[in-house]
N, C-alpha and C positions, 0 to 999 in steps of 0.2 A: 093432745097436750103433747109437746115436743119439745127437745130442747139439743143444743149444740153445743161443741166447746168452744172456749174462748181461743181468741188472738194471742198469739205469743208475740213477743217484742218483735217488730217488723215496720222500722221506718218508713219502708216504700209505701206501706198500705195507710199508716198514719196519716202520710203525708197526701195521697190520694184522697182519703176521706175528708182531710182539709179543703182540698181544692175543690172538690164536689159541695162542700156545706158553704163555702165561701163564694161560690159562683152562684149560689141559690138554685142550684140543680138537684140537689139530693140531701134532705136531712136525716141523719141520725142521733137521735135523742142521745144525751148523755154522753158525749165525746170527753168530759173531762174526767170522766174514768176509763183510765187508758185500757182494762182488761174488757174489751169488747166482745161480747157473745156475737158468732155468727148468725146466728138467729136474727138479731135485731136489724144486721146488714140486709138479711133477707126480707123481712118487712118493712124496710125503709120506701118512703114514697120515691123512688129510682126512677130516671126517665131515660128514655133514648139519648137525649140532649146531654143529661149528666156524662153518659158515658162518652161520647163524643168530646167532652170538655178533659177527659183524662186520657190517659193510655190503655187502650184495650186490653194489653196483654197483661198489663197489670192487673186487670178487672178478671180475666180468664184465670189467671194464676189464683187468686183470692177464691175464686168459686171450685177450685179443686180443692178446698179444705170442707166443702160442702157434699154431701149425699146427693146424687143425679137428680132424686125424685124433688127436690126443692129447687132446682136452678130455673123451671120454667116460670116460677116465679119472678123471676129477674128478667133473662133474655133465651130465647129458646136456640138460637144459633151460639149459644157458649158451649153446649155439648159436643157440637160437632167438630170443633176448631183444632185442628192437627191432631186427631184420632188417626190410630196406626195399630197394627197388630202389636207391635213394640219389640222389645228385646227378649227374646225365647219367648215370645208371645205371654209373657209375664210382665218384665219389667218396661216402664216408661211408655206404657199405652196411650197416653198423654205427656206431652213432654214436660209439664208441670207438675208432675207426679213420679216418683220413683216405683212404688208399690202402690196399689189401691184395691181394698176389697169393697164393693158397693152392693149390698142385698137389701131385702125388704127390711130386715129387721136388726143388722150388723152395718156399720161402716167402718172401713180401718185405712188410715195412710202412713206409711212410712217412707221417710226421706234420710239419707245419709247427710252426714254434716263434715265438711272439710273446710279449713282455714289454715293455709300454709303463708307464712310471710317473712321477708329479710330485707336488711338494710343497714345502713350504717349513721351512724351520729358522730359528726365530726368533731364534736365537743368532749366526747367521752370514749372509753377503752372497751373493746367488745363488740362483738356482732349482735344487733335488735334482731330477733326471731320470734316468730310464733309458730307453734305446730299443735294445731288442733284437730281430732277426729273425734266424731259423734254419730248420734242417734236420736231422729225425732218421731214420736210415734203418737198419732190423735184418732179418736174414733168415738162413736156412739152404738147403743145398744138398747134395742128397743124405742129407738128416739127418747129415752127419757133417763138414762144411765151415758154421762161421757165421762171421757178420762182424755190424759196428755201425759206424756212423759219426755223427756229430754236427757241425755248424758253425755257429757264432754270432757275427753281426756288432755290434758294441756301440757305442752311444756314451752316455757316462755322466758325471755330476757326484756325487760321492760325499757322505756327510756329513761334517763336519771333524774328528771324529775318526780315519775313514777315509783320508781325504787326508793326516792326518799320518803314519800308518801307512804311507803310500804315499811319504812323504818321507824317512821314517826307515829302509826299506827298500831304497827307487829302485826298486819295482814294486808292481804293483795286486796284491793279495792273491788267489791260485788264478788268475793272468794271466800271459802272457808280455808280448812285444813292445807297446808302447803308446804313442802320439804325442797331443799337444793337440789338443782338437776344438773348432772355433769355427763356430756354426751362422751358415749362409748366407741363413737365412730369417728367425730370430726373434733380435734385437737383444739381445746382451749374454748368450745363452745357450751357455756354453762349459763346457767337462770334458774327457775323455778319449777318445780312440776306441781300441779293440782287438779284436781277433779271438780267438775261441776254437774250436779244432777237437779232437775225440776220436774214435779210428779204432782196431778192431783186427779182426784174422782169426784164428778159431781152426780148429784141428782134433781129432777124437777120435782118439787115436792105439792105444787100446786100451779095454777095457770100463770099466777103471778109472782112465784117464789122458788128458787133454787138454792140450793146448798151444796156446799163444795170443801173437801178437805185437800190439804196438800202442802208441799214444800215449795216456796217460789218466794217473789216480792210484787209489791205492787206500786202505782203510779198514780198520783191525782193532781190533774192540772193540764194547761194546754200549751205550758212552755216548753224549752229546753231542759230547764231545770224545774223542780218543785220545791216550795218552801213548805210543804204541808206534808208531804209523804213522796217519796221519789223510789226509784229501782236503783241507787246507788250500792245499797249494803248486801251484804250476802243472804241468799235464801233463806227463809226461815218457816217453822210450822205453823200453819194456820188453818181456822175454820173461820167461813166465808159464807153469808147469807145476802143475797141479791133480792131485793123485793123491787118489781116495778108496776107501777098503779099509775092510771093517767099520764100526767107529765112528771111525773116523780119516780127517781130511783134513788132507791134506800139502800146503803151497804153496811153492815155489818161485819168486822173483821177483829178475830180473837186469834192472838198470836202467843206462841212462846219463843224468847228471846235468848241470846246467849250474854252474858254482862260482860265477858271479857273473849279474846282470841284464843285459840289454841296454843298459840306461842306464849301466851301469857299465864296459861295452866300447867304449873308443875306438877310433874308425877303423873302416876297411870289412874286420873281422876275424871269425873265427869265435868263439865264445864257448870260453872255457878249458872242459874237460871234467873230470868226476869221477863215479864208478862206485859203484853199490851192487850188493851181492848179499845177500838175505835169503831166511830159510826160517821158517815158521810150521807147528807141528803141533798140530791141534786134535783132542781128545780128547772124544767125547761119551760120558761115564759110563752117562747114564741119560738119559731124558726132563726131567730137571728140573737135572742139573749138567752141566756142560762146563768143559774146563781148556786152557788152551793155552799152548805155549811158544814164543818168538820170539828168533831171533837176527838180526843183521844187521850189515855190516860197510862201511862208506863208505871209498872208498879214491882215491888220484888217481896217475896213472901218467903220464908223457909220450907221448900219442899213442898208447896200446895197454891194452887190459884186461888184469887179472892172470888168467890163465886157469885157475889153481889154486883160485879161488874159484868155479868152475864144477861142483865137485865136489858134487852135491844133497844128499848124507847126511853130509858131516863136519863138525864143529864148526869155527866158523871162527877160534876164538881157538887151535886147533892150525895151522890154517895160518899166523898171524901168526907163530906160533913158528917154523914152518919156514922162512920168509921173513925174518925177524928184521925186520918190516916196522913201521911208524910207522903203520899204518892205525887207524882210529877204529872200536871195535865195542861193539855194545850188546847186553844183552840185557833179554829182557821176559817178564811172566807175565800172561796173562788169564784169568780166573775168571767164571763165571756161576751163580747159584743160583736155582733158584725153590722157597722154603721152604713155601710154600701156594700155591694158585691166588690168581692176580690180583696176587699179589705177586713181585717180581723182584730180586736183588742181585747186584751186578757190581762187578768192579774191576780195577785193572790195576797191577803193579810195573814201573818200569824201571830197570835199572842200567847206567849207564855205566861208571861205576868205584865200587870199594869196598874199602877195606882194615878188616877186621876188627879189626884192632889200634888203629884210629882212630875206629872208628863209635860208640863208647858213652863215648868220653872226654869227651865235652862241651867239648873246645877247639876245633871248628868247622873242622876240617882242611878244605881247599879240595877235595882230590880224593874227597870222599864224594858222588859225584855220581849223585843218584836221584831219581825223580819217581814218583809213585804216584796212583789214582785211588779213589775210592769213591764208589758210586751206588746208589740204590733207585729202584723203579718200581712205581706203585701203581694199577691198573685199576678204573675205577668207584668212583672215591674215594668215601667215604662212600654207596655203594650208590647212586649215580647213574650211570645207565647212560650210557656214553659219555664220563665225566669222568674224564680220567685225570693221574696226578702223577707228577713227575720232579724228584728231587733229586741234585746231583753235585757232589763235592770232589775237585778237583785240585791239585796241588803239586809242585814241581819245585826241589831246591837249585839256588843258584848254579853256574855251568859246566856243568851238565847240558847233554848233546848238542854243547859244544862240543869243540873240539879244538885241537893246536899245528900248525904249519906250519914247517919247517925253513928255507922261502924266504921268508918272512915276520914281521916282529916284531909286527906289528898284526892280520893277519887270517889264518884258517884256508880252505882249500879242503877240507877233510875234515870240516868240521862237518856234522853231521846236518840238512842243509837243500838245497835245491834252488832256483835262479834268486834267492837271497836269502831264500826262506821257509822258513819250520821246515817240515819233515816230520812233526811231531808236534803239540805246542800251539803255538797262533799266538803266546804270550806269549814262547816261547823256553824261557828257564829265569828262576830266582830269582822266583817267584811263588807265589803263595795263591789259590786262587777258589772261590766256591760260587756254583752255578746252579740256579736252581728252574724247572721248566717245568710250567705248566698248560694242558691240550688239552682241548676240550670241542667235542662236534658235538652241537649239540640237532636238526640235523635233519640228514639224509643229505648236504644238499647246501651245509650252513652248518658252518664251521670256525672257532672261536676258539681263540686261543691266546695265552699270555703266557709270557715270559722275565725273569726278575727275574736280574741278575747282581752280585754282590759281591767283588769282586777286590782285591787289591793287589800291587805288584811294585816291585823295587827298579830304578831305572835308572841308567844308567851315568854317573858325571859324567867328568871328565877321563882317570879310569884306568878299567881294566876290572874292575868289581865282578861280573860273573856274569850279565847279563841276555842282552845280545848274544852269541848261538851263533855268530855269524858270526867273533868276536874270537878271536885267538890266547889259550889260555887261558894260555901262558907269560908274556902281559904281564899277568897279574894281580896285583890291587893287595897280596893279603897271603896268605900260608900258612896261618894261624889266623886263630882269631876271625871266620869266617865266618858268616852265618845267612841264613835265608830271608828275602826282603824288603829287604836291605842296600842301601846307595846311596840316591839319590834317592827318597824315598817317593812312590808314587802309589796313592792310593785311589780305586776306582771303584765308583758303585752306577748300574746301568742299569734301565730297565723298558723291554721290547720289546713292542709289543702288536700283534696283527693280526687281521683278521676277513675270511674268504673265502665268496664265494656263487660257487656252481659251478651256472652257468646253462645249461651245456650240458656234456657228458662231457669233461673235463680243459681246460674253459674258465671263467675264474674273475674274478670282481670282487674287488679287494682294496682294505681300507683299513688304514693303518699309522701307528702312534703310538708314538714312540722319545722317551724321557726319560732324559738321562745327565749323571752330574754326575761328574769328575774332579778331585780333588784334589792339588795337588802340593805338597810342602816348598819352603817360601821362592819359591813362584811363584804367579801368578794362576791359579785353578781353572778350568778348562774345560767350558762348558757346552752340550747339545745338547738341544732342544725341537723335535721334529720331528713334521709330520703331512702324510700324503699318501695318495695313492689310485691305482689301475692297474688295469689289464686284462693278463692272460696267459693262454696256449694251450700245452700240451702242454709245461711247465717248471714247474717247483717252486722257488719264492723259498728262499734259506740265508740266514738272518740273519748278518751280520757281528758276532759276539759280541766286543768286545775291551774 
């Protein structure tokens, strides 16, 4: 009985597994749960043909996270690739790993993290920059206990539309505590200073069940966004059970969240707490079709957890009835289908609240709170090798994810959010968007990708019209006549282009161009025209698409 750690966020590996799966050459079950255990990759029915379909360097890089004694289960020659005495006979014995200890009962891998970037936005004042340094550590003990930790220290100035979002939610997307930064060396260089740390430790408690405890975030789905649970928000404290039996993966997550950000918290006091209990059941029907059911409840109690939600196999709606509670429960459906090789269809449905007698009347009842996603992936578009395409549509009706609060007339502590940041889509609610993504690798070390974003959302004027999920929905502007995009109309078109050259395994030089235009009804438009470059090591950039 053995267990390995989970993959941290890695879009290269996610894309690699997508290509393998959609080619029909390698099936790794339960891919919609983005936290993939390395053991699942080892046990997958991967063939030599599947490795020839992807870049072998990516595969060897992935294997460096796995103890050597397991690698023969995939490909014997993976261990001998580019091995050497390394630097000082200690570091970079393999170019894919800075430092590794690999003994019979202990595996440890340590990698430094660097991300430096600088650029100019012709539409705003000030230099746009990023200065990130950090460390990532993963390992196993006795093949039963596994652990992972990372810590990033950051100084950064964001693009104008991200700075607007920081002002709106009083938090940096994906981050926690932050403070102003002013360079003591370069005059006029200012931005924000913040720290990000993730960590967990886990234990294999039976052949089919593992448990881990940590600080982090999770993602459920197959798209660029998730309408169910995304990794957009700040890290949170959680306890998670993963049970894998036959074709099922059942995941239980119990989390402690923050009802507001540190910037909202005046005085020297603890942040007010709220909690989440969620479970997700994924069923891999066959190698081409999977379906998952999700349920979560957000609740707030005075200084304690609601222990009835610890039941791992009960419907939370029934617990709500037992308690006669005011808690916020949501239901979700996730579907993925490979209709033919190199094609993938996926989608999600999120139901926050729905009354069938009002759903089809056309009266725009406020309480029909739903969101959904439809997406398509095509690999080797136009039969061009490594030229991949994705298109995705997301939408959520007004007041979705929001909830009421008996203690406040304007805000809610039980909204589907953490640290003022949405647990699902970054826009919150009352929006529709289309994202088009092109990715091309003309060479194993060169990657080009483009995101095209077309979105519309309705912003809140004086009254609550349904975008801000932190608002108390009892403060809504109207019971009927609600429609998606109501309020102050915001239309966004954006292009994100990036080119990366991997000059050493996991070391990249980047070029980036962003052009964004946001038109607002009865207000001047907001424009972004940014060009920048950077260098990074052992970290992957995640574009902030708003």
